[in-house]
N, C-alpha and C positions, 0 to 999 in steps of 0.2 A: 127077390129083387136081383138082377144080373149086375155083377161088379163092372160090367161093360158100361153101364149108365154113367152119365156124366156126374161126377161128384165136385160140388162147389163148396167153398167155404166162405162164410159171410159174417163179419163183425156185427153183433147185435149193438145198435148205437141209439136205440130209443125205446122207452117203456111201453110203447104200443106195438112193437114189433110182433108179427104175427106168430112166430116161433118162440117168444120169450117163455111162455107156459109150458111149452113142450120141453124146452131146454131145461127150465127148473125142475119139472117133473122126473125127467131122466137123471138129473145131477142127484135129487133126493133119493132115488130108488137104486142108484148104482153104487153109492158109497156109503159106509156105515158111518154113523153118527160121529165117532172119535175122529174121522177123517175129514170131516166136512167143515166148512166155515159157515157161518150164518149166512142166510140167502140175502140179508140186507147187505152184506159185503159185495156181493154180485151186483144187487140194484145200485149200489152207490157207484160201482165201477161203470155202469152203464149212464148213469146221470151224469158223471164226470166226462164221458165221452161226448154227451150232449152239448157240454159247456166248453170244451176244449179238445181240439184235435190232437193235441200232444199227450193225451192220456196214454200210459204206457202198459195198460192191462186190458185185456180183450175177452169178452165171452163170445165164443164162435159158435156158429150154427152151421152143421153139416147137412147139405140138401142133395138129394139124387132126384133129378128131373123134376124139381119143385117140391119134392116130399120131404120133410124133415127125417134124417136118419141117424143122427149123432150130434154130439156136442164136445166142445173143448173150451178150456180156460188157460190162458196164456199171460205170463207178466214178460215185459220187456225191459232189459237193462241196457241202454244204449252205451254207457261207458264202458261195460265189459263186453259188449257186443254178444250178449248171453240172454237165452230165452229160457224161462222156466215154465213147464207144462205142469199146470196143478191138477188139470182133470181132463179125462178123455173117455168118452162112452159111446156105444152104439146102442141103438134100440135093441131091447132083448129079443124082438121077434124077428130081426134081421141079423143076428149074430151067427157066426159059422159060415159067412158068404164071402170072407175077405174084406169086409167094409173097414174093420179096424186097422189093418195094415194100409188099405188104400187112403184113409183118413189121416193117418200118421204120415205118409208120404206126401199128401198133398199139403200138410201142414209145413213140412220141411221145405217145399217148393215155394210157399208164401214167405217163409222166413229168409229165403235166398235175397229176396227184395231189400231187406233190411241188412245185408251182408253179415248174418249172424255168423259167428265162430263156434257157437257151443249151444246145445240144448240140454238142460238139466231136468230131471224128474225124480220124485222117489216112489218106491215101490214097498209093498209089504216084504218083511224081512221072514223067510220060510221057518228060520230057527226060533221064532217067537210065537209061530202058530201051535196050538195045542193038539189039533186033530190032523191025523195023516192026510186026508184029503184036502184040508187047507193047505198043509205044506206042499202037497203036490201041485196043487192050483197055483200057489205063489211061485214056484219054480218053473211052471209052464208059462207064466206071465214074463217071468225074467228072460227066458229062453226066447220067447216069441220076439222081444225088443233086440236081444242079442244078435238073433237071425237078421236082423235090419242094421247092423252096425253100431249098436249101442253097447257102452262097456258098463260092467257092474263095479261100483267102487267098493273094492274088499278093503279090509283093516280100519274102516270107519262106519259108525253108524250115524244115520241122520236123527237128530233128536229135536223133538218139538211138542208143544203143549204141556199142560199142567202135570199129565201123568208120570214121567214124560212118555211119549210114544216113540219106540225105536224102530227105524225103517232103513232100507237100503237107499243109497243115491245112485241113479244111473246117470250115465253122461254120454251124449253123442256128439264127438267132435265133427264139426262142420267146416273147419279149416285144416289145411295141411300142416303137419309138424307140430301139432298140439301135443306137448307132453303132460305126463300125470301131474306134475307140479303146476303147470298152466291151469288145468282143470281145477286143481285143488285152489289156487288163488282166487280164480273167479267164483268158485262154489262158495267159498267161505264169504266173500263179499256180498254175494246174492243173498244166501240164506239168512244171514245177519238182519236183513230187512224184514224177515218174517218172524223174528224172535227165535230163531232156531239155531242150532249149532251142530258140529261134528265132534263125536266122541270116539276114543279108540274101540276096536272090536276085538275081544278078548281072544288070543290064539294066532293073531296076525301081526308078525314083528314089523311089517312094512305095509305100506298102501299101495296098491296096485289097480289098474283098470283091467278087468277080465272081460274078454270079448268070446264069443261063442266059437 
């Protein structure tokens, strides 16, 4: 599939959406169990959209010329003018064609309608991976986002779950003159709603956003 095809993003807002099953299949196959929330969480998100337009979490279907090609899940925090990207994936048979980058930039375009100041998301921490190939993959993913203007928050781990799972937090400033402290203030407010926290990363005396 050519990346010159028209890519559109659409919020899934009913349980009989024709792409819902494909969305859920891609979600479950793209992320390991420890990084997934129950499918029921997404179904309740869609049900709440059916009942009230002010719902601030979205299950998003990505389509090219009417064909399902990818998925995303985003939570919106209007008081902070901040979005949190929970999940983003492209169909395995269509990877390597630039659709991931296209999907991400299309998402940024849509967020501009909400006057978003910041986009946050977590990624696997390479130092936590045991195998060399996993560490290499983790760094490639981080650098992929850094090339698109996203900063890696060094000096802190994003901690969530019962284990807990330690990951890195990435931040894409969408408004001019956002400082690292501005990012931290919004990040702490947002992630506490997930029951998560930021904890110090050993070896880093200060927190900084590292860009490519």
